C-alpha positions as CSV (number, residue, x, y, z in Angstrom):
1,M,61.3,-32.6,27.4
2,S,64.7,-34.5,27.1
3,A,65.8,-38.2,26.9
4,E,68.6,-37.2,29.0
5,R,66.9,-36.3,32.2
6,T,65.3,-38.9,34.5
7,P,62.4,-38.9,34.6
8,A,62.9,-37.9,31.0
9,P,60.0,-35.6,29.9
10,A,59.7,-36.7,26.2
11,A,61.5,-34.6,23.9
12,R,61.4,-30.8,24.8
13,R,64.7,-29.0,26.2
14,L,67.0,-31.8,24.5
15,H,70.1,-30.2,25.9
16,H,72.6,-31.4,28.5
17,R,71.9,-29.9,31.6
18,L,73.8,-29.8,35.1
19,A,71.9,-30.6,38.3
20,P,71.2,-26.9,39.5
21,L,70.0,-26.1,43.0
22,A,67.6,-23.0,42.2
23,A,65.9,-21.4,39.5
24,L,65.7,-17.7,38.2
25,A,63.4,-15.5,36.3
26,L,64.8,-13.1,33.8
27,V,62.4,-9.8,33.4
28,I,63.2,-7.3,30.8
29,T,62.0,-4.1,32.4
30,A,63.0,-1.4,30.3
31,A,61.5,-0.3,27.1
32,C,63.6,-1.5,23.9
33,T,64.3,0.6,20.9
34,S,65.1,-0.3,17.6
35,G,67.7,0.8,15.2
36,T,69.4,0.2,11.7
37,S,72.8,-0.5,13.2
38,G,74.6,-1.5,16.5
39,T,76.5,-4.5,17.7
40,S,75.5,-7.1,20.4
41,G,75.9,-5.4,24.0
42,T,75.7,-1.9,22.9
43,S,72.8,0.5,23.8
44,G,71.2,2.2,20.3
45,T,69.0,5.1,20.9
46,S,68.2,5.6,16.9
47,G,65.0,4.3,15.5
48,S,61.3,4.2,17.0
49,T,59.9,2.0,19.5
50,T,57.7,0.3,16.8
51,P,59.7,-2.2,14.5
52,T,58.5,-2.2,10.9
53,P,59.3,-4.9,8.5
54,S,61.8,-2.5,6.5
55,Q,63.9,-1.5,9.5
56,P,66.1,-4.3,11.1
57,L,66.2,-4.5,14.7
58,A,69.5,-3.3,16.5
59,P,70.7,-5.7,19.4
60,W,68.1,-5.7,22.3
61,V,68.1,-2.8,24.4
62,G,66.9,-3.0,27.8
63,T,67.6,-4.0,31.4
64,F,67.5,-7.7,33.0
65,I,66.5,-8.2,36.3
66,D,67.6,-11.5,38.0
67,V,64.8,-12.5,40.0
68,A,65.1,-15.6,42.6
69,V,62.3,-17.6,42.7
70,P,61.2,-19.5,46.1
71,A,63.6,-21.8,47.6
72,G,63.5,-25.4,46.4
73,V,62.4,-24.8,42.8
74,H,64.8,-26.6,40.9
75,S,64.5,-25.6,37.3
76,L,61.8,-23.8,35.3
77,Q,60.7,-25.2,31.8
78,D,57.9,-22.8,30.7
79,V,56.2,-19.7,31.6
80,T,53.2,-17.9,30.2
81,C,52.1,-14.4,31.0
82,P,48.4,-13.9,30.0
83,T,48.7,-10.0,31.0
84,A,51.5,-7.9,31.6
85,S,51.2,-8.6,35.4
86,R,50.2,-11.9,35.8
87,C,52.4,-14.8,34.6
88,W,52.8,-18.5,35.6
89,A,55.8,-20.8,35.3
90,V,56.2,-24.5,35.6
91,G,59.1,-27.1,36.1
92,S,60.2,-28.9,39.2
93,T,61.7,-28.8,42.7
94,L,65.0,-30.2,43.8
95,A,65.1,-34.0,45.1
96,S,66.8,-34.5,48.2
97,A,67.8,-37.7,50.2
98,K,64.5,-37.8,51.9
99,D,62.1,-36.1,49.3
100,P,62.0,-36.8,45.4
101,S,61.5,-34.1,42.9
102,I,58.0,-32.9,42.5
103,A,56.4,-30.4,40.2
104,A,56.5,-26.9,40.7
105,V,54.1,-24.0,39.8
106,V,55.2,-20.3,40.4
107,A,53.0,-17.2,40.1
108,S,53.7,-13.5,39.5
109,G,51.2,-10.7,40.0
110,D,53.8,-8.1,39.0
111,G,55.2,-9.1,35.7
112,G,57.8,-11.3,36.8
113,R,59.6,-9.2,39.7
114,S,58.4,-11.5,42.7
115,W,57.0,-15.3,42.4
116,V,55.0,-17.5,44.9
117,V,54.6,-20.9,44.9
118,Q,51.4,-22.4,44.3
119,V,50.4,-26.2,45.6
120,V,50.3,-28.8,42.9
121,P,48.3,-31.9,43.2
122,A,49.9,-34.8,45.0
123,G,51.8,-37.3,42.7
124,V,52.5,-34.8,40.0
125,T,56.5,-35.3,39.5
126,Y,57.2,-32.4,36.8
127,L,55.5,-29.9,34.5
128,T,56.9,-29.0,31.1
129,D,54.3,-26.6,29.5
130,I,51.6,-24.1,30.6
131,A,48.9,-22.1,28.8
132,C,46.0,-19.7,30.0
133,T,43.1,-18.5,28.6
134,G,42.9,-15.5,31.0
135,V,44.2,-14.6,34.4
136,R,42.0,-17.4,36.3
137,T,42.3,-20.3,33.8
138,C,45.5,-22.1,33.0
139,I,46.3,-25.4,32.3
140,A,49.9,-27.2,32.9
141,V,50.8,-30.7,31.5
142,G,53.7,-33.2,32.6
143,Q,53.9,-36.5,34.1
144,A,52.9,-37.8,37.5
145,G,54.5,-40.7,39.0
146,T,58.6,-41.5,40.0
147,A,59.7,-44.4,37.6
148,G,59.7,-41.9,34.5
149,D,57.2,-43.9,32.6
150,G,54.0,-42.1,33.4
151,P,51.1,-41.7,33.6
152,G,50.7,-38.5,32.2
153,A,49.2,-35.2,34.0
154,V,46.9,-32.4,33.2
155,I,46.3,-30.1,36.0
156,T,43.9,-27.3,35.8
157,T,42.9,-24.0,37.9
158,T,39.9,-21.9,37.5
159,N,40.8,-19.6,40.5
160,G,43.9,-18.1,39.4
161,G,46.1,-21.0,40.8
162,V,44.4,-20.6,44.4
163,T,43.9,-24.6,43.6
164,W,45.1,-26.6,40.9
165,T,43.2,-30.0,40.2
166,L,44.5,-33.0,38.7
167,Q,42.5,-34.1,35.7
168,T,41.6,-37.3,34.2
169,V,43.7,-38.1,31.0
170,P,43.1,-41.3,28.8
171,A,44.3,-44.8,30.0
172,G,47.7,-45.5,28.6
173,T,48.9,-42.0,28.7
174,T,52.6,-41.9,29.6
175,D,53.2,-38.4,29.3
176,V,51.7,-35.0,28.1
177,T,54.4,-32.9,26.4
178,A,52.5,-29.5,25.3
179,V,49.4,-27.6,25.4
180,A,48.0,-24.7,23.6
181,C,44.9,-22.4,24.4
182,T,43.3,-19.8,22.0
183,P,41.9,-16.4,23.2
184,G,38.5,-18.0,22.9
185,G,39.2,-20.5,25.5
186,H,39.8,-23.6,23.6
187,C,42.7,-25.7,24.9
188,T,44.4,-29.2,23.2
189,A,47.2,-30.9,24.4
190,L,49.5,-33.4,23.0
191,A,50.4,-36.7,24.7
192,D,52.1,-40.0,24.4
193,I,49.5,-42.7,24.4
194,A,50.7,-46.2,23.2
195,G,53.9,-44.9,21.5
196,R,51.8,-42.5,19.6
197,V,51.7,-38.7,20.0
198,T,48.0,-38.2,20.4
199,T,46.0,-35.3,20.6
200,L,43.8,-34.4,23.9
201,T,40.7,-32.5,24.3
202,S,38.5,-31.5,26.8
203,A,34.9,-30.3,26.9
204,G,35.7,-27.7,29.2
205,A,37.8,-26.7,32.2
206,G,37.5,-29.2,34.9
207,G,36.2,-32.0,32.3
208,A,38.1,-35.3,31.6
209,W,40.7,-35.3,28.6
210,V,40.0,-37.4,25.7
211,A,42.1,-38.6,22.8
212,S,41.7,-37.6,19.5
213,G,43.8,-38.1,16.4
214,A,47.5,-39.0,16.4
215,L,50.2,-37.4,14.7
216,P,52.0,-39.5,11.8
217,A,53.6,-42.2,13.2
218,T,57.4,-40.9,12.4
219,V,56.9,-38.4,15.0
220,S,58.2,-39.9,18.1
221,A,57.4,-36.9,20.8
222,A,56.3,-33.7,20.5
223,T,57.8,-30.5,22.1
224,A,55.6,-27.7,21.5
225,E,52.2,-26.6,20.0
226,S,50.6,-23.3,19.0
227,C,46.9,-22.4,17.9
228,T,45.4,-19.6,16.1
229,D,42.0,-20.9,16.5
230,A,40.1,-23.8,17.7
231,A,40.7,-25.9,14.4
232,H,44.0,-24.8,13.3
233,C,47.0,-25.7,15.5
234,W,50.8,-26.7,14.5
235,A,53.2,-28.8,16.5
236,T,57.0,-29.2,16.6
237,G,58.3,-32.7,17.2
238,I,61.1,-35.2,16.8
239,S,61.5,-38.0,14.1
240,P,63.8,-40.5,14.9
241,V,66.5,-41.5,12.2
242,D,68.5,-44.0,14.2
243,V,69.8,-44.9,17.4
244,G,70.8,-41.5,18.7
245,H,69.8,-39.4,16.2
246,A,66.7,-37.5,15.1
247,V,65.4,-34.8,13.0
248,G,62.9,-32.0,13.6
249,A,59.3,-32.1,12.4
250,V,56.4,-29.9,11.8
251,A,52.7,-31.2,11.8
252,A,49.7,-29.1,11.4
253,T,45.8,-29.9,12.0
254,A,42.8,-28.3,10.6
255,D,40.3,-29.7,12.7
256,S,41.1,-29.5,16.2
257,G,43.5,-32.4,16.1
258,A,41.6,-35.1,14.7
259,T,44.2,-35.5,11.7
260,W,47.5,-34.0,11.5
261,A,49.8,-33.8,8.3
262,L,53.4,-33.1,8.2
263,Q,54.9,-30.2,6.4
264,T,58.0,-30.0,4.6
265,V,60.9,-28.3,6.6
266,P,64.4,-27.5,5.3
267,S,67.0,-30.1,4.9
268,G,69.4,-29.6,8.0
269,T,66.9,-28.9,10.7
270,G,67.8,-30.9,13.8
271,A,65.5,-31.1,16.8
272,L,62.8,-28.2,16.8
273,Q,62.0,-27.3,20.3
274,A,59.2,-24.8,20.2
275,I,56.7,-23.0,17.8
276,S,54.6,-19.9,18.1
277,C,51.9,-18.9,15.3
278,T,50.0,-15.7,14.7
279,Q,47.2,-14.7,12.6
280,L,48.7,-11.9,10.0
281,A,47.2,-8.6,10.5
282,G,44.0,-7.9,8.9
283,T,43.2,-11.6,8.5
284,G,41.5,-12.5,11.6
285,S,38.7,-14.6,11.6
286,S,35.1,-13.8,11.9
287,T,32.6,-15.3,14.5
288,T,31.3,-17.9,12.1
289,T,34.3,-18.5,9.8
290,S,37.9,-19.5,10.4
291,P,40.6,-17.6,8.3
292,P,42.6,-19.8,5.7
293,T,46.1,-20.9,7.1
294,S,47.7,-19.1,4.4
295,T,47.3,-16.1,6.3
296,V,49.2,-17.6,9.6
297,S,52.7,-16.7,10.3
298,C,54.6,-19.2,12.4
299,T,58.0,-19.3,13.9
300,A,59.6,-22.6,14.8
301,V,62.9,-22.8,16.9
302,G,65.7,-25.6,17.7
303,T,69.0,-26.7,16.8
304,T,70.9,-28.1,13.6
305,A,71.9,-31.0,16.0
306,T,70.6,-34.5,15.4
307,S,72.2,-36.3,18.0
308,F,71.0,-36.9,21.4
309,G,73.1,-36.3,24.7
310,G,76.7,-35.5,25.0
311,N,78.5,-32.1,23.8
312,R,76.7,-31.4,20.7
313,T,78.1,-29.2,17.7
314,G,75.0,-27.5,16.1
315,Q,73.8,-24.4,15.9
316,G,70.7,-22.5,16.8
317,I,67.8,-22.7,13.9
318,V,65.0,-20.7,13.3
319,L,62.3,-21.7,10.7
320,T,59.7,-19.2,9.6
321,T,56.5,-19.5,7.3
322,S,54.1,-16.6,6.5
323,N,51.5,-19.1,4.6
324,G,50.5,-21.6,7.4
325,G,53.4,-23.9,6.6
326,A,53.1,-24.4,2.9
327,A,56.9,-23.1,2.8
328,W,59.2,-23.2,5.7
329,V,62.1,-20.8,5.2
330,P,65.5,-20.9,7.4
331,A,66.4,-17.6,9.0
332,V,69.9,-16.6,9.6
333,V,71.0,-17.2,13.5
334,T,73.9,-16.1,15.1
335,S,76.5,-18.8,15.1
336,T,76.9,-18.6,18.9
337,S,73.5,-20.2,19.5
338,A,73.7,-23.8,19.9
339,D,70.0,-24.7,20.8
340,L,67.1,-22.4,20.9
341,L,64.6,-23.6,23.1
342,A,61.5,-21.5,23.4
343,V,59.9,-18.7,21.1
344,S,57.4,-15.9,21.6
345,C,56.0,-14.1,19.0
346,G,53.3,-11.8,21.1
347,A,55.7,-8.7,20.7
348,G,55.3,-8.5,17.1
349,P,59.0,-9.2,16.8
350,C,59.7,-12.9,17.7
351,V,61.9,-13.5,20.9
352,A,63.7,-16.6,21.0
353,V,65.7,-18.2,24.0
354,G,68.2,-20.7,24.4
355,T,71.9,-21.6,24.9
356,T,75.1,-20.3,23.4
357,V,77.3,-23.1,23.5
358,A,76.9,-27.0,22.7
359,S,78.7,-28.2,25.8
360,A,78.4,-26.8,29.4
361,P,78.3,-24.3,30.7
362,Q,75.6,-23.2,28.3
363,A,75.0,-19.6,29.0
364,G,71.6,-18.0,28.1
365,I,71.1,-16.3,25.2
366,I,68.1,-14.4,23.6
367,V,67.6,-13.3,19.9
368,L,64.9,-11.5,18.2
369,T,64.0,-10.5,14.5
370,R,61.7,-7.8,13.2
371,S,58.2,-8.3,12.7
372,G,56.2,-9.3,9.4
373,S,59.2,-11.2,8.0
374,A,59.4,-14.9,6.9
375,G,63.1,-15.7,6.8
376,A,63.9,-12.5,5.1
377,S,65.9,-10.9,8.0
378,A,68.5,-12.0,10.0
379,W,68.0,-13.0,13.7
380,R,70.1,-10.9,15.7
381,R,71.8,-11.8,19.0
382,A,70.2,-9.5,21.8
383,T,72.3,-10.4,24.7
384,T,73.7,-13.3,26.6
385,A,72.0,-13.3,29.6
386,T,73.9,-13.5,33.2
387,V,73.4,-17.3,33.8
388,A,75.4,-20.1,32.8
389,L,72.6,-22.5,32.1
390,P,70.1,-22.7,29.2
391,L,67.0,-20.2,29.2
392,A,64.1,-22.6,28.7
393,G,60.9,-20.5,28.2
394,V,59.8,-17.0,27.1
395,S,56.6,-15.1,27.0
396,C,56.4,-11.5,25.6
397,L,53.5,-9.2,25.3
398,S,55.6,-6.4,24.0
399,L,59.2,-5.9,23.8
400,A,59.2,-3.9,27.0
401,S,57.0,-6.9,28.7
402,C,59.2,-10.0,28.6
403,V,59.6,-12.7,31.1
404,V,62.2,-15.3,30.5
405,V,62.9,-18.3,32.8
406,G,65.6,-20.8,33.1
407,D,68.4,-21.8,35.4
408,S,70.8,-19.6,37.8
409,I,74.3,-19.2,37.5
410,T,74.5,-19.6,41.4
411,A,73.2,-23.2,41.1
412,H,75.4,-24.1,38.0
413,L,78.4,-23.0,40.1
414,S,77.3,-24.8,43.2
415,A,76.7,-28.0,41.3
416,R,80.4,-28.1,39.9
């Protein structure tokens, strides 16, 4: 969601992008092992396959497979895998002299090794986020219209993507930038309505989406959302400082988005691009009550850069909390990362993806940290993927079952 794209998808993916001609998925197919030593790009064999909080991770050990997606897909912005085999990714197609760019949904039934295009409702021009409650019900969000100023779009499927349906959103919705679903099936979205980032809720699959509470007025755009139950959600966003500059923000809700409160992030935090929250082990909710937010671990990623556009000089940043955001701690990130665009903590250890440098070509990078930490352990560079453009989305169920999406090196070279 970038102020640099036309149409501009709100705030997510704030990096500079060349115009690629194709897209690609990177799939981790080999099991990863952890060890206490090693350097990036090497294969370690010591340690156990299940990292423990007292044991730092060695660099990523595994095999990446470059998987071509169907022709015409221009870029992929987000991916979700409700199971190890079923995945969906969203983005847009490539515009031509005759046909404008439209939204793209691609699906995989084999863990990302092959993809097929699914039919998107007419008029939806791009999609930037997707969440699923299972292998049949998913929600993707973005924008319709060709002018870049809306209306916002929410599309849903209840049959695994055989059909996608455009849902009704409140009048004045110009963009829908983030969506999150809980295992229980409750979903919320964040939209731009009348200049405010506003919660959208729906009574159920196929129902109209209605506006609820707004984030604090200082947050100009939401980049991502993560929920641990129907009531508790966290969102990353952008807060403008002046023309051309902004800082990152984290807001939290304990009442399903009716009210939101800003949390304090460390100084030096630039644009925050993504967030992933999980309930700490042994603190899950009962059937009648929600656990306290003090038992929630979250990881937010982004950049130290505060300027928009051009060649930025920031580094990737990781913020962690083990108490629901009462205290956010910056983690150490390799200096070769310029911007981290997505994070997934479903593997236990969190996996983040993004870019390696602040100017084109921006090679993709993947970093990870051990489980159960809140800024105490260094994030390690896992590998530089074999693509020269950013990696924008990641979904991990385990360190041996991750799917990463972005743009291809072929597209980058063809566009130069």
